[in-house]
C-alpha positions in Angstrom: 1.5 22.1 28.4 2.2 21.5 24.7 5.0 24.1 24.8 6.6 22.4 27.8 6.5 19.0 26.0 8.1 20.5 22.9 10.8 22.1 24.9 11.4 18.8 26.8 11.6 16.8 23.5 14.0 19.4 22.0 16.4 18.7 24.8 16.7 15.1 23.6 15.6 13.9 27.1 12.6 11.9 26.0 13.9 8.6 27.4 11.3 7.2 29.8 9.2 10.3 29.1 6.2 8.3 30.3 6.8 6.4 33.5 5.2 5.8 36.9 4.5 9.4 37.6 2.7 9.9 34.3 0.7 6.7 34.6 -0.5 7.8 38.1 -1.8 11.0 36.5 -3.9 9.0 34.0 -7.5 8.0 34.5 -8.1 4.5 35.8 -8.7 2.0 33.0 -6.9 4.0 30.3 -6.0 2.4 27.0 -2.3 3.1 26.2 -0.7 3.1 22.7 2.9 3.6 21.9 3.6 3.8 18.1 6.5 6.4 18.4 9.8 5.2 19.9 10.4 2.4 22.3 12.5 4.3 24.7 9.9 7.0 25.2 8.0 4.7 27.6 9.3 3.0 30.7 8.1 -0.4 29.8 8.6 -1.7 33.3 6.3 0.9 34.6 3.8 0.2 31.9 3.9 -3.6 32.7 3.4 -2.8 36.4 0.4 -0.6 35.7 -1.1 -3.2 33.4 -0.9 -5.9 36.0 -2.5 -3.8 38.7 -5.3 -2.6 36.4 -4.5 1.1 36.2 -3.9 0.6 32.5 -6.8 -1.6 31.1 -5.0 -2.4 27.8 -2.0 -1.5 25.7 -0.9 -1.8 22.1 2.8 -1.4 21.4 4.8 -1.7 18.2 8.2 -0.2 19.4 10.5 -1.4 22.1 13.6 -0.1 23.9 15.5 -3.2 22.8 14.6 -5.0 19.6 16.1 -8.0 17.9 18.6 -7.1 15.1 17.8 -10.3 13.2 15.5 -13.4 13.3 18.3 -15.2 15.2 17.9 -13.0 18.2 15.0 -13.7 20.6 12.5 -10.9 21.4 12.3 -10.2 25.1 10.0 -7.6 26.8 8.5 -7.1 30.2 5.2 -6.7 28.4 5.1 -10.3 27.1 2.5 -12.6 28.6 0.4 -9.8 30.1 -3.3 -10.0 29.4 -4.9 -7.2 27.2 -1.6 -6.3 25.6 -1.0 -6.4 21.8 2.7 -6.4 20.7 3.4 -6.0 17.0 6.5 -5.2 14.9 6.8 -1.5 14.0 7.6 -2.6 10.4 4.5 -4.6 9.8 5.5 -5.4 6.3 8.4 -7.4 7.5 6.3 -10.2 9.0 6.0 -13.5 7.1 2.2 -13.1 6.8 2.6 -9.5 5.5 5.2 -10.5 2.9 3.0 -13.3 1.6 0.0 -11.0 1.4 2.1 -8.3 -0.3 3.2 -10.9 -2.9 -0.4 -11.9 -3.6 -1.6 -8.3 -3.7 1.1 -7.1 -6.1 0.7 -10.2 -8.4 -3.1 -9.7 -8.5 -2.7 -6.0 -9.5 -0.2 -6.9 -12.2 -2.6 -9.5 -13.6 -5.4 -7.0 -13.6 -3.3 -4.5 -15.5 -2.3 -7.1 -18.1 -5.8 -8.5 -18.4 -7.9 -5.3 -18.4 -5.6 -2.3 -18.4 -6.7 -1.3 -14.9 -4.1 0.5 -12.8 -5.8 0.8 -9.4 -3.5 1.2 -6.4 -0.7 2.5 -8.5 1.6 4.9 -6.7 3.6 6.2 -9.7 1.3 5.8 -12.6 -2.1 7.3 -13.6 -4.8 5.5 -11.7 -7.5 4.3 -14.0 -10.4 1.9 -13.2 -11.9 0.8 -16.5 -15.1 -1.3 -16.1 -15.3 -4.8 -17.8 -16.6 -4.8 -21.4 -17.7 -7.4 -24.0 -16.5 -5.3 -26.9 -14.2 -6.8 -29.5 -11.0 -5.0 -28.5 -9.5 -2.8 -25.8 -6.4 -0.7 -26.4 -4.2 1.0 -23.8 -2.3 4.1 -24.7 0.4 5.7 -22.5 1.5 9.1 -23.6 2.9 12.5 -22.5 0.4 14.5 -20.7 -0.1 17.3 -23.2 -3.2 18.9 -24.8 -4.7 17.2 -27.8 -3.6 13.6 -27.3 -7.1 12.2 -27.0 -8.2 14.1 -30.1 -5.3 12.5 -32.1 -6.3 9.0 -30.8 -10.0 9.6 -31.7 -9.1 10.9 -35.1 -7.1 7.8 -35.9 -10.0 5.5 -35.1 -12.4 7.7 -37.0 -10.1 7.7 -40.1 -10.3 3.9 -40.1 -14.1 3.8 -39.6 -13.8 2.3 -36.1 -16.5 3.2 -33.6 -15.3 3.9 -30.0 -17.8 2.5 -27.6 -15.9 3.3 -24.3 -13.1 5.6 -23.4 -11.3 6.3 -20.1 -8.4 8.8 -19.4 -6.3 9.4 -16.3 -3.3 11.7 -15.9 -0.6 12.0 -13.3 2.2 14.5 -13.6 3.8 14.2 -17.0 1.9 11.0 -17.9 -1.5 10.4 -19.5 -3.0 6.9 -19.7 -6.0 6.1 -21.9 -8.1 2.9 -22.3 -10.2 2.7 -25.4 -12.9 0.1 -26.1 -13.9 -0.3 -29.8 -16.6 -2.2 -31.6 -16.3 -4.6 -34.5 -14.3 -3.8 -37.6 -11.0 -2.9 -35.8 -7.9 -4.9 -36.3 -5.4 -5.5 -33.4 -2.7 -4.2 -35.7 -4.2 -0.8 -35.1 -1.9 -0.7 -32.1 1.0 0.0 -34.5 -0.7 3.1 -35.7 -1.4 4.2 -32.2 2.3 3.8 -31.4 3.2 6.2 -34.2 1.1 9.1 -32.8 3.6 11.8 -31.7 4.3 11.9 -27.9 3.2 8.3 -27.5 5.2 6.4 -24.9 3.6 3.0 -25.3 0.5 1.5 -26.9 -0.7 -2.1 -26.5 -3.7 -4.3 -27.2 -5.2 -5.4 -23.9 -7.6 -7.9 -25.6 
């Protein structure tokens, strides 16, 4: 059956691939989802089977005809039918999603600036450093090569600074470290951190 479906799809004949015949073959009270392509399902047949109870419920986020802009109305035979959920395929394009995305991104940027945390990053080492009451926290972005943490630790040791917490994450060619230090360390130490070979950026978090 799978082979026949693949052969059928390869022919490019998957328009109305699921229609009255296929719905009749389904169990009564089936829950139907279409998250693939709108034209794969005969929506008139789906609407008919929803109304007569053959299909108990449906969730659809793709449609044979979709508005090209906000100025065009959305029209579908599935509108107004009980137990049907209709959503946009690109969920991130809704007004609510855009607002939530803005809040989410802003909150992650603030967390990075305030604490050095990089959780949810997609192109940066992901590091979740716990809160601390220590005097200073430094963040050090560097090339992901052996010996970088030893150089960072040596620098603090040479200046008599005790490291009380240290976290490292790597991703590809990048290494990212967050270092918490005790009393006796000046924020100007970041200048020395910046001069360590293979450093990309160093900053005082707080």
